[in-house]
C-alpha positions in Angstrom: -46.3 -13.0 -8.4 -49.1 -14.2 -7.0 -49.8 -14.2 -3.3 -49.6 -17.7 -2.9 -46.3 -17.9 -4.5 -44.8 -14.8 -2.0 -46.0 -16.4 0.9 -44.1 -19.3 -0.4 -41.2 -17.0 -0.5 -41.7 -14.9 2.3 -41.7 -18.5 4.1 -38.1 -19.2 3.0 -36.6 -15.8 3.7 -37.9 -16.1 7.3 -36.7 -19.2 7.8 -33.0 -18.1 6.6 -33.5 -14.9 9.3 -31.3 -16.5 11.8 -30.6 -14.6 14.7 -27.3 -13.5 13.6 -28.6 -12.2 10.5 -31.0 -9.8 12.4 -28.8 -8.8 14.6 -26.5 -7.7 11.9 -28.8 -5.6 10.9 -30.4 -3.9 13.9 -29.2 -4.8 17.4 -28.2 -7.2 20.2 -30.7 -5.6 22.3 -33.6 -5.2 20.2 -33.4 -8.3 19.1 -34.0 -9.4 22.5 -36.9 -7.1 22.9 -38.8 -8.5 20.0 -38.2 -12.2 21.1 -40.0 -11.2 24.9 -42.7 -9.1 23.4 -43.5 -12.4 21.5 -43.1 -14.6 24.6 -45.4 -12.2 26.3 -48.1 -12.6 23.9 -48.1 -10.2 21.0 -50.3 -11.1 17.7 -49.4 -10.6 14.4 -51.8 -10.8 11.1 -50.9 -11.0 8.2 -52.5 -9.7 4.6 -50.3 -11.4 1.8 -50.2 -9.3 -1.9 -48.3 -10.1 -4.8 -45.1 -8.6 -3.7 -45.0 -7.9 0.1 -47.2 -8.6 3.2 -49.0 -6.3 5.5 -48.7 -7.5 9.1 -50.7 -6.2 11.9 -49.5 -6.1 15.7 -52.3 -6.4 18.2 -50.6 -2.9 19.6 -52.4 -1.5 15.8 -48.9 -0.9 14.2 -48.6 -2.0 10.7 -45.7 -3.4 9.1 -45.2 -3.5 5.1 -42.5 -6.1 3.7 -41.0 -7.8 1.1 -38.8 -11.0 1.3 -35.8 -9.0 1.6 -34.6 -6.5 4.5 -33.8 -3.9 1.9 -37.2 -2.9 1.9 -39.9 -2.4 4.7 -42.0 0.1 6.1 -43.5 0.7 10.0 -45.7 2.9 11.3 -44.0 3.3 14.4 -41.7 6.9 14.4 -38.4 5.1 14.3 -36.2 5.7 11.1 -34.1 2.6 11.3 -35.1 -1.0 11.4 -37.6 -1.4 14.4 -38.4 -4.2 16.8 -41.9 -4.2 15.1 -40.8 -5.5 12.2 -38.4 -8.1 13.6 -41.4 -9.5 15.4 -43.6 -9.6 12.5 -40.5 -12.3 10.9 -39.6 -13.9 14.3 -43.5 -14.5 14.9 -44.3 -15.7 11.1 -41.1 -17.9 11.6 -42.2 -19.4 15.0 -45.7 -20.0 13.5 -43.9 -21.8 10.1 -42.2 -24.6 12.8 -45.0 -25.1 15.1 -48.4 -25.0 12.5 -46.7 -26.5 9.1 -47.7 -29.8 8.1 -44.8 -31.9 7.8 -44.8 -32.4 4.0 -45.3 -28.4 4.0 -42.4 -28.3 6.3 -40.5 -30.6 4.2 -40.9 -29.2 0.9 -39.6 -25.7 2.8 -36.3 -27.1 4.1 -35.9 -29.0 0.9 -36.3 -25.9 -1.5 -33.9 -24.2 1.0 -31.3 -26.9 0.7 -31.1 -27.3 -3.3 -27.8 -27.5 -4.3 -26.6 -24.2 -4.9 -29.4 -22.3 -3.8 -28.0 -20.9 -1.0 -24.7 -19.8 -3.4 -27.0 -18.3 -6.0 -28.3 -15.5 -3.6 -24.9 -14.5 -3.4 -23.7 -14.9 -7.2 -23.7 -11.1 -7.7 -20.6 -10.8 -6.0 -18.5 -12.7 -8.6 -20.4 -10.4 -11.6 -18.1 -10.1 -14.6 -18.7 -7.1 -14.7 -16.8 -5.3 -11.6 -17.8 -1.3 -12.7 -21.6 -1.5 -11.1 -20.2 -3.0 -7.9 -17.7 -0.2 -7.1 -19.8 2.7 -8.4 -20.9 3.5 -4.7 -17.0 4.2 -3.9 -15.5 7.4 -4.6 -12.0 7.4 -6.5 -9.8 7.9 -3.4 -11.5 4.9 -1.6 -11.0 2.8 -4.8 -7.1 3.8 -5.1 -7.0 3.4 -1.2 -8.3 -0.5 -1.2 -5.9 -1.0 -4.4 -3.2 0.1 -2.4 -3.8 -2.3 0.6 -4.5 -5.5 -2.0 -0.8 -5.1 -2.4 -0.6 -6.8 1.3 -1.5 -10.1 2.5 -4.6 -10.5 4.1 -5.9 -14.2 6.2 -9.7 -14.6 4.9 -12.3 -16.3 6.3 -15.7 -16.7 4.6 -18.9 -18.2 6.4 -22.1 -18.2 4.2 -26.1 -18.6 5.7 -28.6 -16.0 5.7 -25.5 -13.6 4.8 -22.0 -13.9 3.5 -19.7 -12.8 6.0 -16.2 -12.1 5.2 -14.0 -11.6 8.0 -10.7 -9.8 7.4 -8.7 -11.6 10.4 -5.4 -9.2 10.5 -7.7 -6.1 10.6 -10.2 -8.1 13.2 -13.1 -7.1 10.7 -16.1 -8.5 9.5 -18.5 -7.7 6.5 -21.8 -9.4 6.2 -23.1 -9.2 2.4 -26.8 -9.2 2.0 -28.7 -10.7 -1.6 -29.0 -7.1 -2.8 -26.4 -6.1 -5.3 -25.1 -3.3 -3.6 -21.5 -3.9 -1.7 -22.1 -0.3 -0.4 -25.1 -1.8 2.0 -23.2 -4.5 3.4 -23.3 -5.0 7.1 -20.3 -3.9 9.3 -20.0 -2.2 12.4 -17.3 -0.5 11.8 -18.9 2.8 10.7 -18.0 6.2 8.0 -15.3 6.1 6.0 -13.3 3.3 7.6 -16.8 1.2 7.2 -16.8 1.8 3.5 -13.0 0.8 3.0 -13.6 -2.4 4.4 -16.7 -3.0 2.4 -14.9 -2.5 -0.6 -11.6 -4.8 0.1 -13.5 -7.6 1.5 -15.2 -7.7 -1.7 -12.7 -7.6 -3.9 -10.8 -9.6 -1.8 -13.5 -12.1 -1.7 -13.3 -12.0 -6.0 -10.1 -12.9 -5.6 -10.2 -15.9 -3.2 -12.6 -17.1 -6.1 -10.3 -16.4 -8.9 -11.0 -13.2 -10.0 -8.3 -10.4 -11.3 -9.8 -7.1 -10.9 -6.6 -5.2 -11.3 -7.3 -3.4 -14.5 -11.0 -2.4 -13.9 -9.9 -0.9 -10.6 -7.2 0.9 -12.3 -9.3 1.9 -14.7 -11.4 3.5 -12.4 -8.3 5.2 -10.2 -6.3 6.7 -12.7 -7.1 9.5 -15.3 -3.9 11.1 -16.9 -4.0 14.6 -17.7 -1.1 16.3 -19.1 0.3 19.1 -21.2 1.1 17.5 -24.6 2.2 20.8 -26.0 4.8 20.7 -23.2 6.4 16.9 -23.7 6.8 17.8 -27.4 9.1 21.2 -26.3 10.7 18.5 -24.3 11.6 16.2 -26.5 12.9 19.1 -28.9 15.6 20.2 -26.2 16.6 16.7 -25.9 16.8 16.1 -29.6 19.1 19.5 -29.9 21.3 18.5 -27.2 22.0 15.1 -29.0 22.5 16.9 -32.3 25.2 19.4 -30.6 27.2 17.1 -28.6 28.5 17.2 -25.0 31.8 18.4 -26.4 30.0 21.7 -28.0 27.4 21.9 -25.9 27.1 25.6 -25.0 26.7 26.4 -20.7 23.6 28.2 -21.7 21.5 25.2 -22.2 21.1 24.4 -18.4 18.8 27.6 -18.6 16.6 26.1 -21.2 16.2 23.1 -18.9 15.3 25.3 -15.9 13.1 26.7 -18.0 11.4 23.6 -19.4 11.4 22.4 -16.1 9.2 25.2 -14.8 7.0 24.3 -18.0 6.9 20.7 -16.9 5.5 21.6 -13.2 2.8 24.0 -14.4 2.0 21.1 -17.5 1.0 18.4 -14.9 4.6 16.4 -15.5 6.4 16.5 -11.8 8.2 12.9 -13.0 9.3 14.8 -16.5 10.7 17.9 -14.1 12.4 15.7 -12.2 14.0 14.4 -15.1 14.9 17.4 -16.6 16.6 18.8 -13.2 18.5 15.3 -12.9 19.9 15.9 -16.2 20.6 19.7 -15.7 22.4 18.8 -12.6 24.7 15.8 -14.2 25.6 18.9 -17.1 26.5 21.2 -14.2 29.2 18.5 -13.0 30.2 18.3 -16.5 30.9 22.2 -16.7 32.7 22.3 -13.4 34.6 19.3 -14.2 33.8 17.7 -10.7 34.9 14.7 -9.8 31.1 13.1 -9.5 30.3 13.5 -13.3 29.7 10.4 -14.9 28.7 9.6 -18.5 26.8 7.1 -17.3 24.4 8.3 -15.4 23.8 11.3 -17.8 23.3 8.7 -20.3 20.7 6.6 -18.4 19.3 10.4 -17.0 18.8 11.3 -20.8 17.7 7.9 -22.7 14.8 7.5 -19.4 13.0 10.3 -19.7 13.3 10.8 -23.8 11.7 7.0 -23.5 9.2 8.2 -20.9 8.3 11.6 -23.6 8.0 8.9 -26.8 5.3 7.0 -24.5 3.6 9.7 -23.3 2.7 10.8 -27.0 1.6 7.6 -28.2 -2.9 7.4 -27.8 -2.6 3.6 -27.3 -0.9 3.6 -23.8 -2.9 2.9 -21.2 -3.9 5.5 -18.3 -2.3 3.9 -15.9 1.1 3.2 -17.4 1.2 7.0 -18.4 0.0 7.8 -14.9 3.6 6.0 -14.0 5.1 8.2 -16.6 3.5 11.4 -14.9 3.9 10.8 -11.4 2.8 13.1 -8.9 3.8 16.3 -6.9 3.0 14.8 -3.2 2.8 11.0 -2.3 -0.9 9.8 -0.8 -0.2 8.0 2.2 -2.6 4.8 3.1 -2.8 3.2 6.6 -1.7 -0.4 6.9 -3.3 -2.3 9.5 0.0 -4.1 10.5 3.7 -3.6 9.3 6.8 -6.1 10.7 9.9 -4.5 9.6 13.5 -5.0 10.2 16.3 -2.4 10.8 18.9 -2.3 8.2 20.8 1.0 8.5 20.8 4.7 8.3 22.4 7.0 5.9 22.8 10.7 5.8 23.0 12.5 2.5 22.8 16.4 0.9 21.3 17.4 -2.5 22.7 19.9 -4.4 19.7 21.7 -4.7 20.2 22.5 -1.1 18.3 19.6 0.9 19.9 18.0 4.1 18.4 14.6 6.0 19.4 11.3 7.1 17.0 7.6 5.3 16.7 4.7 7.6 16.2 1.9 5.6 13.8 -1.6 6.8 12.8 -4.7 5.5 9.5 -5.9 5.0 9.3 -9.3 7.2 5.9 -10.2 5.7 6.6 -8.5 1.9 10.3 -9.0 1.5 10.2 -5.2 0.1 12.5 -2.1 1.6 10.6 0.5 3.4 11.8 4.1 3.8 11.6 6.9 6.5 13.3 10.0 5.7 13.7 12.7 7.9 14.8 15.9 5.6 15.3 19.8 5.8 15.9 22.3 3.5 19.1 24.3 4.6 19.1 26.7 1.6 17.7 29.6 3.7 19.5 32.0 5.6 20.6 30.7 9.3 19.0 27.1 8.4 21.0 23.8 9.1 20.4 20.0 9.8 22.7 18.5 12.3 23.0 14.6 11.3 24.6 13.6 14.7 21.4 15.8 16.5 19.1 14.2 14.3 20.3 11.0 14.7 20.2 11.2 18.1 16.9 12.5 18.7 13.9 10.9 19.7 11.7 9.0 17.1 8.2 10.5 16.2 6.1 7.4 17.2 7.7 6.3 20.4 9.0 8.9 22.4 11.7 7.1 24.9 13.3 5.5 21.4 16.1 7.3 19.9 16.9 7.2 15.6 19.6 5.7 16.4 18.2 2.8 18.0 15.3 2.9 16.0 17.9 2.1 12.9 18.8 -1.0 13.9 15.7 -2.7 15.7 12.6 -5.3 14.8 9.6 -3.6 14.9 5.8 -4.0 14.5 3.7 -1.0 13.5 0.1 -0.5 13.9 -1.8 1.5 11.3 0.9 2.9 9.8 0.9 4.8 7.0 2.6 4.2 3.6 2.9 5.7 0.1 3.7 4.2 -3.1 7.6 4.0 -3.3 7.1 2.2 0.4 8.2 5.5 2.9 6.4 5.7 6.3 4.6 8.7 7.4 5.7 10.1 11.3 2.1 11.2 11.2 -0.5 11.1 14.4 -2.3 7.3 14.8 0.6 4.8 14.6 2.0 3.0 16.9 5.3 1.5 17.5 6.2 -1.9 19.6 9.4 -3.0 19.6 10.5 -6.9 19.5 13.5 -9.0 19.9 15.7 -8.5 16.9 16.4 -11.4 15.7 19.9 -12.2 14.3 20.1 -11.3 9.8 20.9 -14.9 9.3 17.9 -16.2 10.7 15.7 -13.5 8.3 14.2 -14.6 5.5 16.1 -11.6 3.2 14.3 -13.4 -0.3 15.6 -11.2 -3.4 17.2 -9.0 -1.5 20.1 -10.8 -1.4 23.2 -11.3 -4.0 26.3 -13.1 -4.1 29.5 -11.2 -6.2 29.4 -13.4 -9.3 25.3 -12.8 -9.8 26.1 -8.6 -8.6 28.8 -8.4 -11.2 26.6 -10.3 -13.8 23.7 -7.9 -13.6 26.1 -5.0 -14.6 24.9 -1.4 -14.8 21.2 -0.7 -14.5 19.3 -0.1 -17.4 16.8 2.6 -17.2 13.5 1.1 -16.0 10.1 2.9 -17.0 7.5 1.1 -15.2 9.2 0.0 -11.7 8.0 1.0 -8.0 12.1 0.8 -6.7 13.9 3.6 -8.0 17.5 2.9 -6.4 18.7 -0.6 -6.2 19.4 -1.8 -3.0 21.1 -5.1 -1.8 22.4 -7.2 0.6 26.2 -8.7 0.4 27.0 -12.0 2.2 31.0 -11.3 2.9 33.5 -13.2 4.5 35.7 -10.2 5.9 37.6 -7.1 4.6 41.0 -7.4 3.4 42.0 -4.0 3.4 41.3 -0.6 2.4 42.7 2.8 0.5 41.7 5.9 0.1 41.5 7.1 -3.8 42.3 10.8 -4.0 40.9 10.7 -7.6 37.5 10.4 -6.8 38.1 11.6 -2.9 36.6 8.1 -1.9 37.4 5.3 0.5 37.3 1.9 -1.1 37.2 -1.0 1.3 38.0 -4.5 -0.4 35.9 -7.1 0.6 35.7 -11.3 -0.1 33.4 -13.2 0.3 34.1 -17.5 1.2 34.5 -18.3 -1.9 37.3 -15.8 -2.2 35.4 -13.4 -4.4 36.9 -9.9 -4.4 34.8 -6.7 -4.4 35.5 -2.8 -3.9 33.1 -0.8 -1.6 33.6 3.0 -2.1 32.6 5.5 0.1 32.5 8.9 -0.9 34.4 11.3 1.1 32.3 14.4 2.4 33.5 17.2 5.4 30.4 16.1 7.8 31.6 12.7 8.1 35.3 13.1 7.8 35.7 11.6 10.8 33.6 8.2 9.9 36.3 7.9 6.9 39.0 8.6 9.1 38.0 5.9 11.8 37.6 3.1 8.9 40.4 4.0 7.0 42.3 3.3 11.0 39.7 -0.1 11.1 38.0 1.1 13.4 34.4 -0.9 14.0 34.6 -3.0 10.9 38.4 -4.4 10.4 37.9 -7.2 12.5 33.8 -8.6 11.3 34.0 -11.7 9.7 30.6 -13.5 8.2 28.6 -10.7 7.8 26.3 -8.7 5.5 26.7 -5.1 4.2 23.8 -3.1 3.2 24.9 -1.8 -0.7 22.9 0.8 -2.9 24.4 0.1 -6.6 25.1 2.7 -8.6 26.9 2.3 -12.4 28.0 -0.5 -11.8 29.8 0.2 -8.4 28.4 -1.0 -4.6 27.8 1.7 -2.6 27.9 0.4 1.3 25.1 2.0 3.7 25.9 -0.1 6.9 27.4 -3.7 7.8 25.2 -6.2 9.9 26.3 -9.0 12.0 24.1 -11.5 13.7 21.9 -8.7 15.7 24.0 -5.9 15.4 24.1 -3.3 12.9 26.8 -0.5 12.3 25.6 2.5 9.7 28.8 2.9 8.5 28.7 7.3 8.0 26.7 7.5 11.7 27.8 5.2 13.8 31.7 4.8 13.7 
């Protein structure tokens, strides 16, 4: 480029240097000081080169500039963009507007206003190959932003000297320059939070323009690594079980499952370990002739685990799919700017492995997904216990004046709450909680969560699903009334007989346990629920059966094992 050509290019650049552009690179105070010095009579002399210009101020300071703010030099000691650079740009822009001839000015404006010329400066944001753009960001950042992209965000895009993407829900702005490096975008929020916003703004802008970057992002995030030998051993053990048959299976088989579960843990296969322990638990029920043993449940567990092992051996399976099959030992939690939730109820539980807890279910009003929060403790150590009533009456970790019993039936707005892949809420610090007036359940858009009785029966027994975010099947069923109840001694369960407005019948099964014996007896006597009409039942579907968690009527909620 000749010196004359560079002078023209620099003139175009100077014209693009609006107040907003320069303030974002520096700050408002520095910009005002530069204007003030110019008004006091500062003079600048320009020496044009082929790719840069030397700007000498009358105080002796010399700046070397290009036609971008990505590269500059100044003889002053400042490490950041200084007022001398701003003076050199602003002074030249003022000279250009006052001394140029009308013809020259018209040519300059015409070159700036050519159709598409402004857009071309930011074409790099829409490059087909995403890899160079996300290279400055580490894997954990890409993983977190990939999670954030699940949630809607309102964008506002402004394009002038900078391309500014405003993330309205988060109240943040990111301004991209013509330099093809999103890490050098301008954002007032600093450190890691600011870097996350730069990457999120880039990806949301690309999505707004119709680009799908999901696979490229997953290829950077997911790096499946596990022990193939352990996978092979697990398959052989399941083969042996299927060849032997359940009737002739020795009880020592559970010890082999335990040994392989330990091997799966050391082989970086957390979901395989869980699958093996699940099969082990079902076999222990079978060997003990326990009424809770389910052949269908055992078959589902064996089928799902075997299919997962089969797929893990395939080299052609994408890393993202393998990562889903492998699972994780510990969930990663990511902060969301805002989350509106509607309480669906709470359920106490106890596992055979020695854990007790209460799970609280909430419905996402913006994304129509079910969220949970679990308060759990290990009780297998001597002296450890978990009182359901005590914890249910205790105060929430987010709002000191709110009990967990109230929390279960409120409408909530969280800010900066951390959530994991399974949509479980974290009780960690940093989140703020606000209560809002609870809507009637009839006014809530329950979307795909709602199910009528014919659809529930048609779905039948849920088949094992390998690639699924939701591990339990939940539904809201609109019912007309409870028509009766009975206690089934063979299954040790209270059976609530219900029907919908069309007269369709359904049985809701509430398994008996000593901890909620009082609640079961009160429900059997008709306390709290018998008089309900036109209400919703929030249920879990397992093995083609419906297990109720709570009843919802208008703004009221009744968690069956805790509130009755």
